[in-house]
N, C-alpha and C positions, 0 to 999 in steps of 0.2 A: 504494500500500500504506500503510495507516495503522497506528496503534499497536495497535488491536484485532487486526489481522492479525499483527503482530509477536509478540504475546503470546497467540496462539490457545491456548485450553485444551482444544480438541477433541482427540479421539484422534489419535495420530500416524498419518499416511498414508504408506506407502512409495511411492517413485517407480515408474514402469513398469519400469525396469531392475531394481530390487530385487525387485519382485513376480515378474518373469520369472525372476530368479535363484533365488528360493525355490521356484517351481514346477518349475524345471529340476532342482533338487537332490532334490525329492520324487519326481519322475518317474524320476530316476536310481536312487533307492533301490528303487522298485517294479520297474524293469527288471532290476536286478541280482538281485533275489529271483526274479522270474518267468523270466528268461532269463539265467542266470549266464554262459553262453557268449559273450554279447555285451558282456562287461565292458570290453573294450578301447574299443569305440565309446562306451560310457557314460562311461568315464574321460576320453576325448578331449573329449567335450562339456562335461564339468565343468571341465576344464583351460582350454578356450577361454573359458568364462564367467568363470573366475577372472582370466584375463588382461584381459578387458574391464573388470572391476571395479577391478583394479589401475591400469589406464590411466586410468580415470575419476578415481581418487583422485590421480593424478599430474598431472592437468590442472585447475589451480585454477579456470579460468573456464568451468565447465560446471555444469549443474543435474541431471545424471543421478543423483546420489546424494542429492539433496535441494534445497530452495529455496536460491538463491544470488543475491545481488545482484552483478551484473557491470556494471550501469548503474543510474542513478537511475530511479525510477518515471516512467512516461510523462508524468504531470502536471507533475513537476518539470522534465523535459526541455522541455516545452512552455513553461515559464516561463523558459527559457534558464538553468537552474541547473546548476551543476557542483559537485563535492565534491573537496576535497583531503584525503586521509587520510595520517596520519603514524604510522609503526610503530616498535616496538622500544624505545621510551623508557619512562619519562622519562630523559634524559641530563643530568647536572648542568652540562655545558659547552655542549652544542648546543641543548637545548630552550629555555633562556631567550632565546637569540639568534633561534630560530625564532619564538618568541612575539612578540618585538619586530618582526620582519619582518611577521608577520600583522597586528599592530596598525597598522603604518605604512600598510598597504593596506586596512585595515578589513575583513579577511577572517576568517571563523570556520571552524575546521577540526575534523576528527575525529581524535583521537589514540587509536590502538590501543596500550594500555600493557600491559606485562608485570607481573604481580602482584608478583613478587619485587623488581623494580626500583622499582615504586611504593612498596613497603614501605621501601625504602632511602632514598627521596626523597619522603616524603609531602607536604612543603610545596610542592614543585615540582608535584606532581600536583594539589594544591588550587589552585595558581596557574593552571594550565591552565583549570580550571573557572571560576575567578573572573574570567578574562579573556573569558569567553563561549564557550569551546570545549567540546567534549564528550570524555569519556574512555570508551573501550569496551574490551572484553575481548580480550586477545591471548594468553591462557593464563597460568597461574601461573608456569611456569618456562621456557617457550619451548624445550623440549627437542627435540633433533634427532630423537628417536625418536617424536615426537608421532603421526605418521601410522600407526604400528604399534600404537598403544594399543588396548585393547578398550574395551567400553562402560564398565566401572567406572573405567578409567584416564582416559577422556574426562571422566567426571563429576567426578573428583577435580581435574583440571586446570582445568576450566571453573568449577566451584563454588568452588575455591580463589581464583581470580582475581575471581569475583563478590564473594565475601566481603571480600577485601582492598580492591578498588577502591571498593566501596560504603561500607565503613567509613571510608575516607580522604576521599572526595569527597561523600558523602551522596547520591549518585546511583547507581542500579542500572544497570549496562550493559545495553543491549538489542541490541547488535550484537556479533558475534564474528568474528574473522579468524584462521584457522588459521596456525600458524607455517609460513612459506614457501608457504602456500596448500594444503598437502598434507593428505590425509585418507583415511578409508576408510568403508565403508557404515555403520559403527556410530556415526559422529559425529552424523548427522542426528537419530536418536531422542534422543541426549543433549542436543542443542540444543533440541529441542522440549520436553523435560522442564523445562529451565531457562528457557524463554521467550526464547531468543536467536535472532536472525536472522543466518545466515551472510552475510558480505559479502566479496567479493574485489575486483576492480578492472576498469576498462576499459583502462587503460594504465599501465605502470610504466617507470621509467627505469633500473632495475637499479643504483640509487645506493649499494648496499652492495658492489658488485663493481667498478664502473667509476669510475675517478678522473678521467676527462675530463668536466668539467662541461658543456662544449659538446655532447658526445655525449648525455649524459643529458638536457639541456634539449631537444634536437631530438627525442628519442624521445617526450618528454611533449607537446611542442607538436604533434606529428603526430596525437595522439589527443585534442587539446583541442577539444571540441565539446559542445553542449548534452547533458546527461544523463551526461556522463563522470564516472567515479570515478578520480581520480589517486592514485597510490601513491608516497610518498617515505618516507625514514627519518631520524629524529633519533637513534635508537640504532643502533649498528653501522654508522654512516655511513662510506662510503669517503672518502678524503682526496685532494685534488688534489696536484700536485707540490709546491705551496707549503705543504701541510699543512692546508689549509682543508677542513672537512667539505663535501662536494659539495652537500648540500641548501642551504647558506647562499649559494652562488653561483647555484644553479638557481632557487630558490623566487621571488626577486624578478622574474626574467624571465618566469616562468610566470604569476604574478599580474598583471603588467603586460599580458601578451598577452591574458589573459582579459578584463581591463577594456577593452582596445581592441576586443575582439570582442563587447562588451556581454553578457558572460557573468557570472552572479551566483553567487558561492560560498555554499554552504549546508552545514550539517552533515548527516550521514546521518539524524539524528533529525528535523531540519527537513524534509528531503525525504520522510520517512516519516510526517509528521504527528504526531510525538510532542510533546505539550504539556508545559510546565514542571511543571504539577501532576501529570502522569502519570509523569514521569521521576524524581521524587524519592522517597526511601524514606519 
């Protein structure tokens, strides 16, 4: 997938599940009018469809509701490339230490930043970019109710973060990750309108919940293979018993294991063929 695909200006195309759901609701309306006595069966069908849509939104690693990167493109995997993505920052304590670790291993990462946090720490956000990493859209507020927003709400959250991050870094985000990975069918048309590509992950360590760095590391290493997208957190990071953010203990081991396996870390933009001239405003 290249930059042209990420910023496709063609008309939004709903997925098979969305098209089926629309057709089902239209059919239900016709049946209720034509055979009102069958309303219970019609209602049952609509309820089942709604359950399927909700479950799809609660499962971050699916493309039933729209295009979703759960792995790098095949060409990147063939080059033994992997991506480390870091969410929920920037954090004034953790992020600088993460950047130093990445520098030590000569690794470039993708930071999914929250607009409000970036506005609080703009210099740190600019430092991420100056060190060769990329900043992508993780919503403006990272609100817990994100998955329940409607189309206008999605546009406000996405556009707000686009404006904030672009103004700070001079680079317009081209990827979006939903808070906790949760969404609903109205997110995909909002992403399409703003030229954003949804990205989830191949493997995560649950490092916002688990304070055992060994357990988090082992989770990530089990999924460390060509084409993988790894998820860690510099913001909202869990702490070990000694009070150390888990990512700071886990990241060096993961990067060293990747080097030993001859895997090459790239940003999502590099994997998607986004050139420097295309990514700037």
